[in-house]
C-alpha positions as CSV (number, residue, x, y, z in Angstrom):
1,M,115.7,-162.9,355.3
2,A,115.2,-159.5,354.2
3,K,115.1,-158.1,351.2
4,K,118.7,-155.4,350.9
5,P,116.5,-151.8,350.7
6,N,117.4,-149.8,347.3
7,Y,117.9,-146.0,348.0
8,G,119.4,-144.3,345.1
9,Q,115.9,-145.9,343.3
10,E,114.0,-144.8,346.1
11,R,115.3,-141.5,346.5
12,R,115.6,-141.1,342.3
13,D,111.4,-142.6,341.9
14,R,111.3,-138.9,345.2
15,D,113.1,-136.0,343.0
16,R,112.2,-137.0,340.1
17,I,107.7,-136.5,342.0
18,K,109.2,-133.8,343.6
19,A,110.4,-132.4,339.9
20,A,106.4,-133.1,338.4
21,K,104.7,-130.9,340.8
22,K,107.2,-128.4,340.7
23,A,107.4,-128.7,336.9
24,E,103.5,-128.8,337.8
25,K,103.6,-125.6,339.3
26,Q,105.4,-123.2,337.0
27,N,103.2,-124.4,334.2
28,A,100.8,-123.3,336.0
29,K,102.0,-120.2,336.7
30,A,103.4,-119.3,333.4
31,E,99.6,-120.6,332.3
32,K,98.2,-117.8,334.5
33,T,100.4,-115.2,334.1
34,G,99.9,-115.9,329.9
35,R,96.6,-115.2,330.2
36,T,96.8,-112.2,332.4
37,T,99.3,-109.8,329.5
38,K,96.3,-111.0,326.6
39,D,93.5,-110.3,328.4
40,N,95.7,-106.6,329.1
41,E,97.2,-106.4,325.6
42,S,93.5,-107.3,324.2
43,T,92.3,-104.5,326.7
44,E,94.3,-102.2,325.1
45,V,93.4,-103.4,321.5
46,K,90.3,-102.6,322.5
47,E,90.3,-98.6,324.0
48,S,93.1,-98.0,321.1
49,E,89.7,-98.3,318.5
50,A,87.6,-96.9,320.4
51,K,89.0,-94.0,320.6
């Protein structure tokens, strides 16, 4: 006889994987944005020092 499927567990697994992917994308986006902002700030400081 076949085992009864555990749909709740399967759904939790899918949701966990989906949440992990979403968090990874958000971290990558925040890291990219942070780098851009830091680069702009350092450029502005160098320009003000040059004056």
